VOFILO-869476 format. One record per atom (N, C-alpha, C): atom name; x, y, z. Coordinates in nm, 3 decimals, m for minus. Layout:
<pts>
@at:CA&u:X&v:Y&w:Z .
...
</pts>
This chain:
<pts>
@at:N&u:7.484&v:m4.571&w:m2.910 .
@at:CA&u:7.413&v:m4.669&w:m2.989 .
@at:C&u:7.274&v:m4.695&w:m2.931 .
@at:N&u:7.260&v:m4.684&w:m2.798 .
@at:CA&u:7.131&v:m4.710&w:m2.734 .
@at:C&u:7.027&v:m4.608&w:m2.776 .
@at:N&u:7.070&v:m4.484&w:m2.804 .
@at:CA&u:6.975&v:m4.381&w:m2.844 .
@at:C&u:6.923&v:m4.403&w:m2.985 .
@at:N&u:7.001&v:m4.472&w:m3.068 .
@at:CA&u:6.959&v:m4.496&w:m3.206 .
@at:C&u:6.850&v:m4.603&w:m3.213 .
@at:N&u:6.853&v:m4.701&w:m3.122 .
@at:CA&u:6.750&v:m4.805&w:m3.122 .
@at:C&u:6.712&v:m4.838&w:m2.977 .
@at:N&u:6.629&v:m4.750&w:m2.915 .
@at:CA&u:6.588&v:m4.775&w:m2.776 .
@at:C&u:6.515&v:m4.909&w:m2.763 .
@at:N&u:6.551&v:m4.982&w:m2.661 .
@at:CA&u:6.489&v:m5.113&w:m2.638 .
@at:C&u:6.552&v:m5.225&w:m2.717 .
@at:N&u:6.648&v:m5.192&w:m2.803 .
@at:CA&u:6.714&v:m5.293&w:m2.886 .
@at:C&u:6.824&v:m5.365&w:m2.809 .
@at:N&u:6.898&v:m5.447&w:m2.879 .
@at:CA&u:7.003&v:m5.528&w:m2.816 .
@at:C&u:7.119&v:m5.441&w:m2.767 .
@at:N&u:7.139&v:m5.324&w:m2.828 .
@at:CA&u:7.248&v:m5.237&w:m2.783 .
@at:C&u:7.203&v:m5.143&w:m2.670 .
@at:N&u:7.082&v:m5.162&w:m2.620 .
@at:CA&u:7.027&v:m5.078&w:m2.513 .
@at:C&u:7.008&v:m5.166&w:m2.388 .
@at:N&u:7.112&v:m5.176&w:m2.303 .
@at:CA&u:7.100&v:m5.265&w:m2.187 .
@at:C&u:7.002&v:m5.209&w:m2.083 .
@at:N&u:6.929&v:m5.296&w:m2.014 .
@at:CA&u:6.837&v:m5.248&w:m1.910 .
@at:C&u:6.916&v:m5.193&w:m1.791 .
@at:N&u:6.860&v:m5.092&w:m1.725 .
@at:CA&u:6.925&v:m5.034&w:m1.608 .
@at:C&u:6.902&v:m5.122&w:m1.486 .
@at:N&u:7.001&v:m5.124&w:m1.401 .
@at:CA&u:6.995&v:m5.201&w:m1.276 .
@at:C&u:7.004&v:m5.104&w:m1.160 .
@at:N&u:6.959&v:m5.144&w:m1.040 .
@at:CA&u:6.974&v:m5.056&w:m0.923 .
@at:C&u:7.122&v:m5.017&w:m0.904 .
@at:N&u:7.144&v:m4.895&w:m0.864 .
@at:CA&u:7.276&v:m4.837&w:m0.840 .
@at:C&u:7.357&v:m4.811&w:m0.967 .
@at:N&u:7.297&v:m4.827&w:m1.086 .
@at:CA&u:7.367&v:m4.789&w:m1.209 .
@at:C&u:7.384&v:m4.638&w:m1.209 .
@at:N&u:7.484&v:m4.592&w:m1.278 .
@at:CA&u:7.509&v:m4.449&w:m1.292 .
@at:C&u:7.518&v:m4.414&w:m1.439 .
@at:N&u:7.456&v:m4.303&w:m1.473 .
@at:CA&u:7.460&v:m4.255&w:m1.611 .
@at:C&u:7.528&v:m4.120&w:m1.609 .
@at:N&u:7.628&v:m4.104&w:m1.693 .
@at:CA&u:7.700&v:m3.977&w:m1.703 .
@at:C&u:7.665&v:m3.912&w:m1.836 .
@at:N&u:7.609&v:m3.792&w:m1.831 .
@at:CA&u:7.574&v:m3.717&w:m1.952 .
@at:C&u:7.674&v:m3.604&w:m1.966 .
@at:N&u:7.745&v:m3.603&w:m2.077 .
@at:CA&u:7.847&v:m3.501&w:m2.100 .
@at:C&u:7.783&v:m3.366&w:m2.130 .
@at:N&u:7.854&v:m3.263&w:m2.093 .
@at:CA&u:7.808&v:m3.127&w:m2.116 .
@at:C&u:7.838&v:m3.087&w:m2.260 .
@at:N&u:7.741&v:m3.025&w:m2.326 .
@at:CA&u:7.762&v:m2.971&w:m2.459 .
@at:C&u:7.771&v:m2.820&w:m2.443 .
@at:N&u:7.889&v:m2.766&w:m2.474 .
@at:CA&u:7.910&v:m2.623&w:m2.457 .
@at:C&u:7.812&v:m2.542&w:m2.540 .
@at:N&u:7.756&v:m2.439&w:m2.480 .
@at:CA&u:7.665&v:m2.346&w:m2.547 .
@at:C&u:7.541&v:m2.413&w:m2.606 .
@at:N&u:7.494&v:m2.519&w:m2.544 .
@at:CA&u:7.376&v:m2.590&w:m2.595 .
@at:C&u:7.253&v:m2.500&w:m2.600 .
@at:N&u:7.247&v:m2.403&w:m2.512 .
@at:CA&u:7.131&v:m2.315&w:m2.505 .
@at:C&u:7.136&v:m2.202&w:m2.607 .
@at:N&u:7.243&v:m2.193&w:m2.683 .
@at:CA&u:7.258&v:m2.086&w:m2.780 .
@at:C&u:7.228&v:m2.133&w:m2.922 .
@at:N&u:7.146&v:m2.232&w:m2.933 .
@at:CA&u:7.113&v:m2.285&w:m3.065 .
@at:C&u:7.012&v:m2.196&w:m3.136 .
@at:N&u:7.009&v:m2.212&w:m3.265 .
@at:CA&u:6.911&v:m2.140&w:m3.347 .
@at:C&u:6.773&v:m2.200&w:m3.323 .
@at:N&u:6.671&v:m2.116&w:m3.324 .
@at:CA&u:6.534&v:m2.165&w:m3.301 .
@at:C&u:6.437&v:m2.098&w:m3.398 .
@at:N&u:6.331&v:m2.170&w:m3.426 .
@at:CA&u:6.218&v:m2.118&w:m3.501 .
@at:C&u:6.095&v:m2.139&w:m3.415 .
@at:N&u:6.005&v:m2.042&w:m3.413 .
@at:CA&u:5.886&v:m2.053&w:m3.328 .
@at:C&u:5.762&v:m2.072&w:m3.416 .
@at:N&u:5.670&v:m2.154&w:m3.365 .
@at:CA&u:5.544&v:m2.179&w:m3.434 .
@at:C&u:5.432&v:m2.152&w:m3.335 .
@at:N&u:5.340&v:m2.064&w:m3.374 .
@at:CA&u:5.226&v:m2.030&w:m3.288 .
@at:C&u:5.096&v:m2.051&w:m3.363 .
@at:N&u:4.992&v:m2.079&w:m3.287 .
@at:CA&u:4.860&v:m2.086&w:m3.347 .
@at:C&u:4.815&v:m2.227&w:m3.375 .
@at:N&u:4.748&v:m2.245&w:m3.488 .
@at:CA&u:4.680&v:m2.369&w:m3.523 .
@at:C&u:4.773&v:m2.473&w:m3.586 .
@at:N&u:4.879&v:m2.507&w:m3.513 .
@at:CA&u:4.967&v:m2.617&w:m3.552 .
@at:C&u:4.934&v:m2.735&w:m3.462 .
@at:N&u:4.961&v:m2.855&w:m3.507 .
@at:CA&u:4.935&v:m2.972&w:m3.423 .
@at:C&u:5.018&v:m2.963&w:m3.295 .
@at:N&u:5.146&v:m2.924&w:m3.307 .
@at:CA&u:5.232&v:m2.907&w:m3.190 .
@at:C&u:5.304&v:m2.773&w:m3.198 .
@at:N&u:5.235&v:m2.662&w:m3.160 .
@at:CA&u:5.303&v:m2.532&w:m3.162 .
@at:C&u:5.414&v:m2.528&w:m3.057 .
@at:N&u:5.511&v:m2.443&w:m3.078 .
@at:CA&u:5.618&v:m2.430&w:m2.980 .
@at:C&u:5.744&v:m2.376&w:m3.042 .
@at:N&u:5.854&v:m2.389&w:m2.967 .
@at:CA&u:5.985&v:m2.344&w:m3.011 .
@at:C&u:6.063&v:m2.467&w:m3.057 .
@at:N&u:6.121&v:m2.460&w:m3.175 .
@at:CA&u:6.193&v:m2.573&w:m3.232 .
@at:C&u:6.339&v:m2.536&w:m3.258 .
@at:N&u:6.429&v:m2.622&w:m3.212 .
@at:CA&u:6.571&v:m2.603&w:m3.242 .
@at:C&u:6.592&v:m2.635&w:m3.389 .
@at:N&u:6.665&v:m2.548&w:m3.457 .
@at:CA&u:6.694&v:m2.569&w:m3.598 .
@at:C&u:6.845&v:m2.556&w:m3.618 .
@at:N&u:6.897&v:m2.612&w:m3.726 .
@at:CA&u:7.041&v:m2.597&w:m3.751 .
@at:C&u:7.077&v:m2.449&w:m3.768 .
@at:N&u:7.199&v:m2.411&w:m3.734 .
@at:CA&u:7.240&v:m2.270&w:m3.745 .
@at:C&u:7.223&v:m2.212&w:m3.886 .
@at:N&u:7.236&v:m2.296&w:m3.989 .
@at:CA&u:7.221&v:m2.247&w:m4.126 .
@at:C&u:7.074&v:m2.240&w:m4.168 .
@at:N&u:6.982&v:m2.286&w:m4.082 .
@at:CA&u:6.839&v:m2.282&w:m4.113 .
@at:C&u:6.785&v:m2.420&w:m4.143 .
@at:N&u:6.653&v:m2.429&w:m4.152 .
@at:CA&u:6.587&v:m2.557&w:m4.182 .
@at:C&u:6.478&v:m2.530&w:m4.284 .
@at:N&u:6.461&v:m2.624&w:m4.377 .
@at:CA&u:6.357&v:m2.607&w:m4.477 .
@at:C&u:6.220&v:m2.599&w:m4.411 .
@at:N&u:6.136&v:m2.512&w:m4.462 .
@at:CA&u:6.002&v:m2.494&w:m4.407 .
@at:C&u:5.924&v:m2.625&w:m4.410 .
@at:N&u:5.940&v:m2.705&w:m4.514 .
@at:CA&u:5.869&v:m2.833&w:m4.524 .
@at:C&u:5.909&v:m2.927&w:m4.410 .
@at:N&u:6.037&v:m2.924&w:m4.373 .
@at:CA&u:6.084&v:m3.008&w:m4.262 .
@at:C&u:6.027&v:m2.960&w:m4.129 .
@at:N&u:6.021&v:m2.828&w:m4.111 .
@at:CA&u:5.963&v:m2.774&w:m3.987 .
@at:C&u:5.814&v:m2.807&w:m3.978 .
@at:N&u:5.743&v:m2.800&w:m4.091 .
@at:CA&u:5.601&v:m2.835&w:m4.092 .
@at:C&u:5.582&v:m2.979&w:m4.047 .
@at:N&u:5.666&v:m3.070&w:m4.095 .
@at:CA&u:5.652&v:m3.210&w:m4.051 .
@at:C&u:5.690&v:m3.227&w:m3.905 .
@at:N&u:5.784&v:m3.146&w:m3.856 .
@at:CA&u:5.822&v:m3.155&w:m3.715 .
@at:C&u:5.710&v:m3.108&w:m3.623 .
@at:N&u:5.638&v:m3.001&w:m3.662 .
@at:CA&u:5.530&v:m2.956&w:m3.574 .
@at:C&u:5.399&v:m3.028&w:m3.604 .
@at:N&u:5.405&v:m3.130&w:m3.688 .
@at:CA&u:5.290&v:m3.219&w:m3.709 .
@at:C&u:5.188&v:m3.170&w:m3.809 .
@at:N&u:5.218&v:m3.063&w:m3.879 .
@at:CA&u:5.123&v:m3.012&w:m3.978 .
@at:C&u:5.026&v:m2.914&w:m3.915 .
@at:N&u:4.919&v:m2.891&w:m3.987 .
@at:CA&u:4.823&v:m2.790&w:m3.948 .
@at:C&u:4.702&v:m2.853&w:m3.880 .
@at:N&u:4.652&v:m2.787&w:m3.776 .
@at:CA&u:4.537&v:m2.836&w:m3.701 .
@at:C&u:4.410&v:m2.821&w:m3.785 .
@at:N&u:4.302&v:m2.878&w:m3.736 .
@at:CA&u:4.175&v:m2.880&w:m3.809 .
@at:C&u:4.127&v:m2.741&w:m3.848 .
@at:N&u:4.138&v:m2.645&w:m3.758 .
@at:CA&u:4.085&v:m2.511&w:m3.785 .
@at:C&u:4.191&v:m2.412&w:m3.830 .
@at:N&u:4.300&v:m2.462&w:m3.886 .
@at:CA&u:4.407&v:m2.374&w:m3.933 .
@at:C&u:4.364&v:m2.298&w:m4.057 .
@at:N&u:4.392&v:m2.169&w:m4.060 .
@at:CA&u:4.368&v:m2.086&w:m4.177 .
@at:C&u:4.501&v:m2.075&w:m4.252 .
@at:N&u:4.524&v:m2.169&w:m4.342 .
@at:CA&u:4.651&v:m2.174&w:m4.413 .
@at:C&u:4.671&v:m2.048&w:m4.497 .
@at:N&u:4.562&v:m1.993&w:m4.551 .
@at:CA&u:4.574&v:m1.871&w:m4.632 .
@at:C&u:4.613&v:m1.750&w:m4.549 .
@at:N&u:4.597&v:m1.758&w:m4.418 .
@at:CA&u:4.634&v:m1.647&w:m4.331 .
@at:C&u:4.768&v:m1.668&w:m4.262 .
@at:N&u:4.834&v:m1.781&w:m4.290 .
@at:CA&u:4.962&v:m1.811&w:m4.226 .
@at:C&u:5.066&v:m1.705&w:m4.264 .
@at:N&u:5.146&v:m1.666&w:m4.166 .
@at:CA&u:5.244&v:m1.559&w:m4.186 .
@at:C&u:5.379&v:m1.599&w:m4.129 .
@at:N&u:5.485&v:m1.561&w:m4.196 .
@at:CA&u:5.621&v:m1.582&w:m4.148 .
@at:C&u:5.680&v:m1.445&w:m4.117 .
@at:N&u:5.724&v:m1.426&w:m3.993 .
@at:CA&u:5.790&v:m1.302&w:m3.954 .
@at:C&u:5.938&v:m1.331&w:m3.938 .
@at:N&u:6.020&v:m1.253&w:m4.005 .
@at:CA&u:6.165&v:m1.268&w:m3.997 .
@at:C&u:6.222&v:m1.141&w:m3.936 .
@at:N&u:6.283&v:m1.152&w:m3.816 .
@at:CA&u:6.335&v:m1.033&w:m3.749 .
@at:C&u:6.434&v:m0.952&w:m3.833 .
@at:N&u:6.512&v:m1.017&w:m3.917 .
@at:CA&u:6.611&v:m0.943&w:m3.996 .
@at:C&u:6.545&v:m0.853&w:m4.101 .
@at:N&u:6.416&v:m0.873&w:m4.128 .
@at:CA&u:6.347&v:m0.789&w:m4.224 .
@at:C&u:6.285&v:m0.666&w:m4.159 .
@at:N&u:6.290&v:m0.659&w:m4.026 .
@at:CA&u:6.235&v:m0.544&w:m3.956 .
@at:C&u:6.337&v:m0.431&w:m3.954 .
@at:N&u:6.291&v:m0.306&w:m3.959 .
@at:CA&u:6.387&v:m0.195&w:m3.954 .
@at:C&u:6.459&v:m0.193&w:m3.820 .
@at:N&u:6.589&v:m0.162&w:m3.823 .
@at:CA&u:6.667&v:m0.159&w:m3.700 .
@at:C&u:6.669&v:m0.020&w:m3.637 .
@at:N&u:6.615&v:0.078&w:m3.706 .
@at:CA&u:6.611&v:0.212&w:m3.652 .
@at:C&u:6.479&v:0.275&w:m3.692 .
@at:N&u:6.443&v:0.382&w:m3.624 .
@at:CA&u:6.323&v:0.456&w:m3.663 .
@at:C&u:6.356&v:0.537&w:m3.787 .
@at:N&u:6.285&v:0.514&w:m3.892 .
@at:CA&u:6.308&v:0.590&w:m4.014 .
@at:C&u:6.231&v:0.720&w:m4.005 .
@at:N&u:6.260&v:0.808&w:m4.097 .
@at:CA&u:6.185&v:0.934&w:m4.099 .
@at:C&u:6.038&v:0.907&w:m4.128 .
@at:N&u:6.009&v:0.794&w:m4.195 .
@at:CA&u:5.870&v:0.757&w:m4.222 .
@at:C&u:5.796&v:0.731&w:m4.090 .
@at:N&u:5.860&v:0.652&w:m4.002 .
@at:CA&u:5.798&v:0.622&w:m3.873 .
@at:C&u:5.780&v:0.751&w:m3.793 .
@at:N&u:5.883&v:0.834&w:m3.793 .
@at:CA&u:5.873&v:0.962&w:m3.723 .
@at:C&u:5.763&v:1.050&w:m3.781 .
@at:N&u:5.750&v:1.050&w:m3.914 .
@at:CA&u:5.645&v:1.129&w:m3.978 .
@at:C&u:5.507&v:1.078&w:m3.939 .
@at:N&u:5.493&v:0.946&w:m3.933 .
@at:CA&u:5.364&v:0.888&w:m3.893 .
@at:C&u:5.328&v:0.929&w:m3.751 .
@at:N&u:5.428&v:0.925&w:m3.664 .
@at:CA&u:5.403&v:0.962&w:m3.524 .
@at:C&u:5.362&v:1.107&w:m3.510 .
@at:N&u:5.419&v:1.194&w:m3.594 .
@at:CA&u:5.387&v:1.336&w:m3.584 .
@at:C&u:5.262&v:1.373&w:m3.661 .
@at:N&u:5.206&v:1.279&w:m3.737 .
@at:CA&u:5.084&v:1.306&w:m3.811 .
@at:C&u:5.107&v:1.358&w:m3.951 .
@at:N&u:5.232&v:1.365&w:m3.995 .
@at:CA&u:5.262&v:1.414&w:m4.130 .
@at:C&u:5.218&v:1.310&w:m4.233 .
@at:N&u:5.190&v:1.355&w:m4.353 .
@at:CA&u:5.143&v:1.265&w:m4.458 .
@at:C&u:5.248&v:1.238&w:m4.565 .
@at:N&u:5.357&v:1.313&w:m4.566 .
@at:CA&u:5.459&v:1.297&w:m4.669 .
@at:C&u:5.576&v:1.214&w:m4.615 .
@at:N&u:5.630&v:1.129&w:m4.702 .
@at:CA&u:5.748&v:1.050&w:m4.666 .
@at:C&u:5.851&v:1.066&w:m4.778 .
@at:N&u:5.976&v:1.042&w:m4.742 .
@at:CA&u:6.081&v:1.052&w:m4.843 .
@at:C&u:6.070&v:0.933&w:m4.938 .
@at:N&u:6.123&v:0.949&w:m5.058 .
@at:CA&u:6.122&v:0.841&w:m5.157 .
@at:C&u:6.202&v:0.722&w:m5.105 .
@at:N&u:6.310&v:0.749&w:m5.033 .
@at:CA&u:6.395&v:0.642&w:m4.979 .
@at:C&u:6.317&v:0.557&w:m4.878 .
@at:N&u:6.243&v:0.623&w:m4.788 .
@at:CA&u:6.165&v:0.549&w:m4.688 .
@at:C&u:6.051&v:0.471&w:m4.753 .
@at:N&u:5.988&v:0.530&w:m4.852 .
@at:CA&u:5.879&v:0.461&w:m4.922 .
@at:C&u:5.933&v:0.336&w:m4.992 .
@at:N&u:6.051&v:0.347&w:m5.054 .
@at:CA&u:6.112&v:0.235&w:m5.123 .
@at:C&u:6.150&v:0.125&w:m5.022 .
@at:N&u:6.206&v:0.165&w:m4.908 .
@at:CA&u:6.243&v:0.068&w:m4.805 .
@at:C&u:6.120&v:m0.009&w:m4.756 .
@at:N&u:6.013&v:0.064&w:m4.725 .
@at:CA&u:5.893&v:m0.001&w:m4.673 .
@at:C&u:5.830&v:m0.093&w:m4.776 .
@at:N&u:5.835&v:m0.055&w:m4.903 .
@at:CA&u:5.782&v:m0.139&w:m5.008 .
@at:C&u:5.863&v:m0.269&w:m5.018 .
@at:N&u:5.996&v:m0.259&w:m5.014 .
@at:CA&u:6.082&v:m0.377&w:m5.021 .
@at:C&u:6.060&v:m0.466&w:m4.899 .
@at:N&u:6.046&v:m0.403&w:m4.783 .
@at:CA&u:6.020&v:m0.478&w:m4.659 .
@at:C&u:5.889&v:m0.555&w:m4.669 .
@at:N&u:5.784&v:m0.491&w:m4.715 .
@at:CA&u:5.654&v:m0.556&w:m4.728 .
@at:C&u:5.659&v:m0.670&w:m4.829 .
@at:N&u:5.729&v:m0.650&w:m4.940 .
@at:CA&u:5.741&v:m0.755&w:m5.041 .
@at:C&u:5.816&v:m0.877&w:m4.986 .
@at:N&u:5.926&v:m0.853&w:m4.914 .
@at:CA&u:6.004&v:m0.963&w:m4.859 .
@at:C&u:5.923&v:m1.040&w:m4.756 .
@at:N&u:5.855&v:m0.969&w:m4.668 .
@at:CA&u:5.772&v:m1.034&w:m4.566 .
@at:C&u:5.660&v:m1.113&w:m4.633 .
@at:N&u:5.594&v:m1.052&w:m4.730 .
@at:CA&u:5.484&v:m1.119&w:m4.799 .
@at:C&u:5.531&v:m1.237&w:m4.881 .
@at:N&u:5.651&v:m1.229&w:m4.938 .
@at:CA&u:5.704&v:m1.338&w:m5.018 .
@at:C&u:5.720&v:m1.465&w:m4.935 .
@at:N&u:5.775&v:m1.454&w:m4.814 .
@at:CA&u:5.790&v:m1.571&w:m4.728 .
@at:C&u:5.655&v:m1.632&w:m4.693 .
@at:N&u:5.560&v:m1.547&w:m4.657 .
@at:CA&u:5.428&v:m1.596&w:m4.618 .
@at:C&u:5.357&v:m1.663&w:m4.736 .
@at:N&u:5.370&v:m1.603&w:m4.855 .
@at:CA&u:5.309&v:m1.661&w:m4.975 .
@at:C&u:5.370&v:m1.796&w:m5.006 .
@at:N&u:5.501&v:m1.808&w:m4.992 .
@at:CA&u:5.568&v:m1.935&w:m5.018 .
@at:C&u:5.525&v:m2.041&w:m4.917 .
@at:N&u:5.508&v:m2.002&w:m4.791 .
@at:CA&u:5.461&v:m2.098&w:m4.690 .
@at:C&u:5.322&v:m2.147&w:m4.727 .
@at:N&u:5.234&v:m2.058&w:m4.769 .
@at:CA&u:5.097&v:m2.097&w:m4.807 .
@at:C&u:5.098&v:m2.193&w:m4.926 .
@at:N&u:5.182&v:m2.163&w:m5.027 .
@at:CA&u:5.191&v:m2.251&w:m5.144 .
@at:C&u:5.244&v:m2.388&w:m5.104 .
@at:N&u:5.341&v:m2.390&w:m5.016 .
@at:CA&u:5.399&v:m2.515&w:m4.970 .
@at:C&u:5.296&v:m2.597&w:m4.893 .
@at:N&u:5.221&v:m2.532&w:m4.805 .
@at:CA&u:5.121&v:m2.601&w:m4.723 .
@at:C&u:5.003&v:m2.650&w:m4.806 .
@at:N&u:4.961&v:m2.569&w:m4.902 .
@at:CA&u:4.841&v:m2.602&w:m4.981 .
@at:C&u:4.864&v:m2.719&w:m5.075 .
@at:N&u:4.978&v:m2.721&w:m5.142 .
@at:CA&u:4.997&v:m2.825&w:m5.241 .
@at:C&u:5.128&v:m2.898&w:m5.236 .
@at:N&u:5.208&v:m2.868&w:m5.136 .
@at:CA&u:5.338&v:m2.933&w:m5.128 .
@at:C&u:5.430&v:m2.893&w:m5.241 .
@at:N&u:5.416&v:m2.771&w:m5.293 .
@at:CA&u:5.498&v:m2.720&w:m5.403 .
@at:C&u:5.644&v:m2.715&w:m5.359 .
@at:N&u:5.729&v:m2.808&w:m5.409 .
@at:CA&u:5.870&v:m2.807&w:m5.365 .
@at:C&u:5.945&v:m2.681&w:m5.405 .
@at:N&u:5.900&v:m2.613&w:m5.509 .
@at:CA&u:5.965&v:m2.489&w:m5.550 .
@at:C&u:5.939&v:m2.375&w:m5.453 .
@at:N&u:5.839&v:m2.392&w:m5.368 .
@at:CA&u:5.805&v:m2.287&w:m5.271 .
@at:C&u:5.883&v:m2.303&w:m5.141 .
@at:N&u:5.954&v:m2.413&w:m5.125 .
@at:CA&u:6.027&v:m2.438&w:m5.000 .
@at:C&u:6.135&v:m2.331&w:m4.979 .
@at:N&u:6.157&v:m2.293&w:m4.856 .
@at:CA&u:6.256&v:m2.192&w:m4.821 .
@at:C&u:6.310&v:m2.222&w:m4.683 .
@at:N&u:6.417&v:m2.155&w:m4.645 .
@at:CA&u:6.479&v:m2.179&w:m4.515 .
@at:C&u:6.412&v:m2.097&w:m4.406 .
@at:N&u:6.378&v:m2.164&w:m4.296 .
@at:CA&u:6.339&v:m2.097&w:m4.173 .
@at:C&u:6.470&v:m2.067&w:m4.102 .
@at:N&u:6.492&v:m1.942&w:m4.067 .
@at:CA&u:6.617&v:m1.901&w:m4.004 .
@at:C&u:6.597&v:m1.873&w:m3.856 .
@at:N&u:6.709&v:m1.859&w:m3.785 .
@at:CA&u:6.705&v:m1.832&w:m3.642 .
@at:C&u:6.620&v:m1.710&w:m3.612 .
@at:N&u:6.525&v:m1.727&w:m3.521 .
@at:CA&u:6.439&v:m1.617&w:m3.481 .
@at:C&u:6.311&v:m1.603&w:m3.560 .
@at:N&u:6.295&v:m1.680&w:m3.667 .
@at:CA&u:6.172&v:m1.670&w:m3.746 .
@at:C&u:6.053&v:m1.716&w:m3.665 .
@at:N&u:5.940&v:m1.654&w:m3.691 .
@at:CA&u:5.815&v:m1.686&w:m3.622 .
@at:C&u:5.710&v:m1.718&w:m3.727 .
@at:N&u:5.650&v:m1.837&w:m3.715 .
@at:CA&u:5.541&v:m1.878&w:m3.804 .
@at:C&u:5.412&v:m1.868&w:m3.724 .
@at:N&u:5.318&v:m1.789&w:m3.773 .
@at:CA&u:5.189&v:m1.774&w:m3.705 .
@at:C&u:5.081&v:m1.832&w:m3.796 .
@at:N&u:5.005&v:m1.926&w:m3.741 .
@at:CA&u:4.897&v:m1.990&w:m3.815 .
@at:C&u:4.766&v:m1.954&w:m3.745 .
@at:N&u:4.687&v:m1.864&w:m3.804 .
@at:CA&u:4.565&v:m1.820&w:m3.737 .
@at:C&u:4.454&v:m1.925&w:m3.745 .
@at:N&u:4.351&v:m1.905&w:m3.665 .
@at:CA&u:4.235&v:m1.992&w:m3.665 .
@at:C&u:4.141&v:m1.950&w:m3.778 .
@at:N&u:4.094&v:m2.049&w:m3.852 .
@at:CA&u:4.000&v:m2.022&w:m3.961 .
@at:C&u:3.864&v:m1.988&w:m3.900 .
@at:N&u:3.810&v:m1.879&w:m3.943 .
@at:CA&u:3.677&v:m1.841&w:m3.897 .
@at:C&u:3.584&v:m1.844&w:m4.016 .
@at:N&u:3.494&v:m1.940&w:m4.017 .
@at:CA&u:3.398&v:m1.951&w:m4.126 .
@at:C&u:3.280&v:m1.860&w:m4.099 .
@at:N&u:3.202&v:m1.838&w:m4.201 .
@at:CA&u:3.083&v:m1.758&w:m4.183 .
@at:C&u:2.972&v:m1.812&w:m4.271 .
@at:N&u:2.850&v:m1.780&w:m4.232 .
@at:CA&u:2.731&v:m1.817&w:m4.308 .
@at:C&u:2.657&v:m1.688&w:m4.340 .
@at:N&u:2.617&v:m1.673&w:m4.464 .
@at:CA&u:2.543&v:m1.553&w:m4.504 .
@at:C&u:2.395&v:m1.573&w:m4.473 .
@at:N&u:2.337&v:m1.478&w:m4.401 .
@at:CA&u:2.196&v:m1.485&w:m4.364 .
@at:C&u:2.126&v:m1.364&w:m4.427 .
@at:N&u:2.027&v:m1.391&w:m4.514 .
@at:CA&u:1.955&v:m1.284&w:m4.583 .
@at:C&u:1.806&v:m1.313&w:m4.581 .
@at:N&u:1.728&v:m1.217&w:m4.616 .
@at:CA&u:1.583&v:m1.235&w:m4.624 .
@at:C&u:1.513&v:m1.161&w:m4.512 .
@at:N&u:1.406&v:m1.220&w:m4.463 .
@at:CA&u:1.323&v:m1.157&w:m4.360 .
@at:C&u:1.384&v:m1.179&w:m4.222 .
@at:N&u:1.501&v:m1.119&w:m4.199 .
@at:CA&u:1.569&v:m1.129&w:m4.070 .
@at:C&u:1.600&v:m0.988&w:m4.020 .
@at:N&u:1.618&v:m0.977&w:m3.891 .
@at:CA&u:1.643&v:m0.846&w:m3.833 .
@at:C&u:1.779&v:m0.789&w:m3.874 .
@at:N&u:1.883&v:m0.874&w:m3.874 .
@at:CA&u:2.017&v:m0.828&w:m3.910 .
@at:C&u:2.077&v:m0.918&w:m4.019 .
@at:N&u:2.054&v:m0.887&w:m4.146 .
@at:CA&u:2.114&v:m0.969&w:m4.252 .
@at:C&u:2.265&v:m0.949&w:m4.256 .
@at:N&u:2.333&v:m1.050&w:m4.305 .
@at:CA&u:2.478&v:m1.040&w:m4.320 .
@at:C&u:2.547&v:m1.169&w:m4.283 .
@at:N&u:2.677&v:m1.161&w:m4.264 .
@at:CA&u:2.758&v:m1.278&w:m4.232 .
@at:C&u:2.756&v:m1.304&w:m4.081 .
@at:N&u:2.743&v:m1.432&w:m4.048 .
@at:CA&u:2.743&v:m1.475&w:m3.907 .
@at:C&u:2.855&v:m1.578&w:m3.892 .
@at:N&u:2.935&v:m1.563&w:m3.787 .
@at:CA&u:3.045&v:m1.657&w:m3.763 .
@at:C&u:2.991&v:m1.798&w:m3.749 .
@at:N&u:3.063&v:m1.894&w:m3.808 .
@at:CA&u:3.020&v:m2.033&w:m3.808 .
@at:C&u:3.140&v:m2.122&w:m3.781 .
@at:N&u:3.120&v:m2.220&w:m3.695 .
@at:CA&u:3.223&v:m2.320&w:m3.669 .
@at:C&u:3.157&v:m2.455&w:m3.657 .
@at:N&u:3.210&v:m2.553&w:m3.730 .
@at:CA&u:3.149&v:m2.687&w:m3.730 .
@at:C&u:3.163&v:m2.755&w:m3.597 .
</pts>
């Protein structure tokens, strides 16, 4: 009860020589986690329920996006979407071959669509709070939020016209 309302009437003050016993929770270190890197207010590793946690809930837990977050570049990586073996496509790439089997091409296309779908849904959720875009963050998922890099176009009577990096 003391943990529910710290400092309340059910939270007695500690006295010298008091003893606190904390019970062991079996396998506490084997919990599901989601990782957040980059331009989040509080990046880090977050414990999530074994069945997953809604992306909107995780966003509120890590405090939202930092000032220089590039929400359009945010990406969700899901380990289960990565190939578990080297396909003939990967082997062909390593050997310099240009042809791939139809099966490998189809697999890679499905993999790219699934990976892109999660990232697109995260962007829609972050940009407008679209509840239909919410999805489950699963154990091992990694959310990467890159830094926004602005640019200013410089043209005219200058030595090197073009885009120049800009940060407020």
